[in-house]
DOROGU-443304 format. One record per residue (C-alpha): residue number from 1; residue in one letter; x, y, z. Coordinates in steps of 0.5 Angstrom, whole numbers, plus 500, padded with zeros to 3 digits. Each point is the difference from the previous one (the first is absolute). Example, Ala and Ser with C-alpha at 12.3 -4.5 7.8 and 13.67 -1.06 7.14 Angstrom:
BEGIN
   num   residuo   east   north    up
     1         A    525     491   516
     2         S    502     507   498
//
This chain:
BEGIN
   num   residuo   east   north    up
     1         M    500     500   500
     2         A    506     505   502
     3         R    503     499   493
     4         L    493     501   496
     5         S    499     506   504
     6         G    507     503   498
     7         Q    499     498   493
     8         R    493     504   500
     9         T    503     506   504
    10         V    506     500   494
    11         V    494     500   495
    12         A    496     505   503
    13         L    506     505   501
    14         V    503     499   493
    15         A    493     501   497
    16         A    499     506   504
    17         R    507     503   498
    18         I    499     499   492
    19         V    493     504   500
    20         Y    504     505   505
    21         A    505     501   494
    22         I    495     501   495
    23         N    497     505   504
    24         W    507     503   502
    25         L    502     500   492
    26         N    494     501   496
    27         I    499     507   500
    28         G    507     501   496
    29         A    498     495   495
    30         I    493     504   499
    31         F    501     507   501
    32         Y    501     501   492
    33         L    493     499   500
    34         M    498     503   507
    35         N    503     506   497
    36         A    495     501   495
    37         D    495     502   506
    38         L    505     503   505
    39         H    503     504   495
    40         S    507     501   504
    41         G    506     497   496
    42         V    506     497   503
    43         S    500     505   506
    44         G    493     497   502
    45         L    503     493   500
    46         G    506     503   504
    47         T    495     502   505
    48         L    496     494   500
    49         T    507     496   501
    50         S    502     504   505
    51         S    494     500   504
    52         F    499     493   500
    53         Y    508     499   503
    54         L    499     505   505
    55         G    494     496   503
    56         V    503     494   499
    57         G    506     502   503
    58         I    498     504   506
    59         M    495     495   503
    60         Q    506     494   500
    61         V    502     502   507
    62         P    492     501   503
    63         G    499     493   496
    64         G    506     497   504
    65         V    497     502   506
    66         L    493     498   499
    67         A    503     493   498
    68         A    503     500   507
    69         K    494     502   504
    70         W    495     496   496
    71         G    503     495   496
    72         P    503     499   493
    73         K    493     496   497
    74         R    496     506   503
    75         T    504     505   497
    76         V    501     497   493
    77         S    492     499   500
    78         I    499     507   501
    79         G    505     503   495
    80         I    497     496   495
    81         L    493     502   501
    82         V    502     508   500
    83         S    505     500   494
    84         S    494     496   496
    85         L    495     504   502
    86         A    504     506   498
    87         V    501     497   493
    88         L    493     499   499
    89         G    499     508   502
    90         T    505     501   494
    91         S    496     497   495
    92         I    495     506   501
    93         S    504     506   501
    94         S    500     505   495
    95         A    506     505   502
    96         I    507     499   501
    97         L    500     503   507
    98         Q    495     494   502
    99         V    504     495   497
   100         A    506     503   504
   101         I    497     499   506
   102         L    497     493   499
   103         R    507     498   498
   104         F    503     502   506
   105         I    494     496   504
   106         V    502     494   496
   107         G    507     501   502
   108         A    498     501   507
   109         G    496     493   500
   110         M    506     496   496
   111         A    505     503   506
   112         L    496     495   505
   113         V    501     494   495
   114         F    507     499   498
   115         A    504     499   507
   116         P    495     496   504
   117         S    499     496   493
   118         V    508     498   501
   119         V    500     499   507
   120         I    494     495   499
   121         M    503     497   494
   122         T    507     499   503
   123         R    497     496   506
   124         F    496     495   495
   125         L    507     499   496
   126         G    504     498   506
   127         G    503     506   502
   128         K    503     501   493
   129         S    500     508   499
   130         G    503     500   494
   131         T    496     495   497
   132         G    494     503   503
   133         V    501     507   497
   134         G    502     497   493
   135         L    493     497   500
   136         I    497     506   502
   137         N    504     504   495
   138         S    499     495   494
   139         A    492     500   501
   140         F    500     508   500
   141         D    504     499   493
   142         I    495     495   497
   143         G    495     505   502
   144         G    504     506   497
   145         L    500     496   494
   146         L    492     500   500
   147         G    500     507   502
   148         L    505     503   495
   149         F    498     496   494
   150         G    493     496   501
   151         W    497     507   503
   152         I    502     504   494
   153         L    497     495   495
   154         L    494     499   504
   155         A    499     508   501
   156         S    501     501   492
   157         V    494     495   499
   158         T    495     502   506
   159         G    503     507   502
   160         W    504     502   506
   161         R    494     500   505
   162         S    498     493   500
   163         T    507     497   501
   164         L    500     504   506
   165         V    494     497   502
   166         L    502     493   499
   167         S    507     501   503
   168         G    497     503   507
   169         S    495     494   500
   170         L    505     495   499
   171         G    504     504   506
   172         L    493     499   505
   173         I    500     493   498
   174         T    507     498   502
   175         G    499     504   506
   176         L    495     495   502
   177         L    504     494   498
   178         V    505     503   505
   179         V    495     500   505
   180         A    497     493   499
   181         L    507     496   499
   182         V    505     504   504
   183         P    501     497   507
   184         R    498     505   506
   185         D    506     504   502
   186         E    503     497   506
   187         K    499     503   507
   188         N    506     502   504
   189         L    497     501   507
   190         Q    507     502   502
   191         F    501     505   495
   192         R    499     508   501
   193         F    502     505   495
   194         V    506     504   502
   195         T    501     507   497
   196         S    507     500   502
   197         K    501     494   495
   198         L    497     504   495
   199         A    504     505   501
   200         K    506     496   500
   201         I    498     497   493
   202         L    499     506   497
   203         S    507     503   502
   204         D    504     493   498
   205         R    505     503   495
   206         N    500     493   496
   207         L    492     500   499
   208         I    501     508   497
   209         V    506     498   495
   210         L    496     494   498
   211         G    494     504   499
   212         L    504     505   496
   213         G    503     495   496
   214         S    493     497   498
   215         L    498     507   498
   216         G    506     500   495
   217         S    498     494   496
   218         N    492     501   501
   219         L    500     507   497
   220         G    502     497   494
   221         S    495     495   500
   222         V    495     505   502
   223         L    502     505   494
   224         I    499     494   495
   225         S    494     497   502
   226         S    496     506   501
   227         F    503     504   494
   228         M    502     495   495
   229         A    493     498   497
   230         Y    498     508   499
   231         Y    507     502   497
   232         L    500     495   495
   233         Q    493     502   498
   234         A    500     507   500
   235         S    508     501   498
   236         L    502     494   496
   237         G    493     499   497
   238         E    500     493   502
   239         T    493     496   500
   240         G    497     498   507
   241         A    502     493   500
   242         I    507     501   498
   243         A    501     505   506
   244         G    497     496   505
   245         I    504     494   498
   246         V    506     504   500
   247         A    498     503   507
   248         A    499     493   503
   249         M    507     498   499
   250         I    501     504   506
   251         V    496     495   504
   252         V    501     494   496
   253         V    507     499   501
   254         P    500     500   507
   255         I    495     494   501
   256         Y    507     496   499
   257         T    505     505   503
   258         S    496     502   506
   259         L    500     492   502
   260         W    507     500   498
   261         G    502     505   504
   262         G    497     497   506
   263         R    503     494   499
   264         I    507     503   500
   265         Y    498     504   506
   266         D    498     494   504
   267         R    507     497   499
   268         S    504     506   501
   269         K    497     505   504
   270         K    504     505   497
   271         P    496     506   497
   272         R    505     506   498
   273         R    503     497   494
   274         L    494     498   497
   275         L    496     506   501
   276         I    506     504   497
   277         L    500     496   494
   278         S    492     501   500
   279         G    501     507   500
   280         L    505     501   495
   281         G    496     495   495
   282         M    494     505   501
   283         T    504     506   499
   284         A    502     497   493
   285         A    493     498   499
   286         M    498     507   500
   287         L    506     502   496
   288         V    498     495   494
   289         T    493     503   500
   290         A    502     507   499
   291         A    501     498   493
   292         P    493     502   496
   293         I    499     493   497
   294         L    496     494   501
   295         P    506     495   501
   296         A    503     505   505
   297         A    494     500   504
   298         A    499     493   500
   299         A    507     498   502
   300         G    500     505   505
   301         A    493     497   503
   302         A    503     493   500
   303         L    507     502   503
   304         G    496     504   506
   305         G    496     494   501
   306         I    506     496   501
   307         A    503     505   505
   308         V    494     501   504
   309         G    498     493   501
   310         P    506     498   505
   311         A    500     507   503
   312         S    492     500   502
   313         T    501     493   503
   314         I    507     501   504
   315         N    498     507   503
   316         F    494     497   504
   317         A    503     494   502
   318         A    506     503   503
   319         A    495     505   504
   320         K    497     494   503
   321         D    506     496   501
   322         L    505     505   503
   323         S    495     504   504
   324         R    500     494   505
   325         V    493     502   503
   326         E    494     496   503
   327         K    496     497   495
   328         E    494     506   501
   329         Y    505     505   498
   330         E    503     497   494
   331         G    494     503   495
   332         L    502     507   503
   333         T    508     499   498
   334         I    497     498   493
   335         S    495     506   500
   336         W    506     505   502
   337         V    504     498   494
   338         N    495     500   495
   339         S    497     507   503
   340         I    507     503   498
   341         S    500     497   494
   342         L    493     501   498
   343         T    499     507   503
   344         G    507     502   496
   345         S    497     498   494
   346         F    494     505   500
   347         W    505     506   497
   348         P    504     496   494
   349         P    493     500   496
   350         L    499     507   501
   351         I    507     502   498
   352         F    500     495   494
   353         S    493     503   498
   354         Y    503     507   500
   355         F    506     498   496
   356         A    496     496   495
   357         K    495     507   499
   358         S    505     505   500
   359         F    506     496   496
   360         N    498     493   497
   361         Y    500     493   503
   362         S    507     499   499
   363         A    502     505   505
   364         A    495     497   504
   365         W    503     493   500
   366         L    507     503   501
   367         A    497     504   506
   368         G    498     493   503
   369         A    507     497   499
   370         A    503     505   504
   371         M    495     499   505
   372         C    501     493   500
   373         F    508     501   500
   374         F    500     505   506
   375         L    496     495   505
   376         L    505     495   499
   377         V    505     504   505
   378         P    496     498   507
   379         L    501     492   498
   380         F    508     501   501
   381         F    498     501   508
   382         L    496     494   501
   383         R    502     495   505
   384         E    499     493   499
   385         D    502     497   506
   386         P    494     499   504
   387         S    503     500   507
   388         R    500     508   498
   389         F    493     501   499
   390         A    495     502   505
   391         K    497     495   505
   392         G    493     500   501
   393         S    501     498   507
//
């Protein structure tokens, strides 16, 4: 029975993560069609992307606190419900401001899902944090393929509003799956949330460095997944199908590289070198994409996918393992690293859209490369000796 329960838990969380990814990424895919109603251009897409990442970033730590107090299952369920309802609200919006507010709410709801899901998944995979994060990330990448490629095809036939009704409804269904199939949160009657431990986690230098290092690779993924489809259609004149499949490479390739990175981390527990290599790979991806031709865009998206997969797994697995806190605080350490990465991702879309509108898309991609490269610097200060990380006791 325990094994069956574990399998159901993994299935429910993977299904929820796939739909979560669709609702995370599909706006970038369908914005070319949304723009006909919203009349805002690339600056509007920058605003929506920034608003989403601000919401998903600043709510990470509150989400970790809620997971510690309420339990991870309850927190995940609430997050899925909030984000899915906001997606449904987006489907009936008529102004860019309305959509921006709702995208902030979608992000805030999703902030409650990721870290507690990792904690639950890791427990049912025998404590293998790298494999657990890798599986969660690979599920995201599968959903990303559907959101970036599948949704642009659906929207071109049925309209962008109906596709958001579909993805929001699927989100509600997966929330019910989590409620039904994931076991109840374990009650630890001895546990009391201590504010001083929260402060210790938030001040841990290594966790801050991991968050900044994650931001370096993550912002490249943010820019490609959010702007590539629109760029290819609006600037290079490509069809929606071609734009969608090229943009989807940023999530298709990491389906493998996320798991590969997790396995390497589980064997070595040495994140610094791999994270630096990932950051350099993402910088190169931005540079390649700056050439205003379709093959360069495809090569840049594929290279970005190779680079971001291991980084997205290693950062969060290292945060969980090396912080050495009680299990109730594990989600909080992941949330803090994720918060730094995602909150920091709210400004690159604004810079990208400014350069694209004021100069051209080549200048915007080069600006992205400069930002990725600059954020490699903190990783050189990462301490890999777990005995020097903050203690939870």
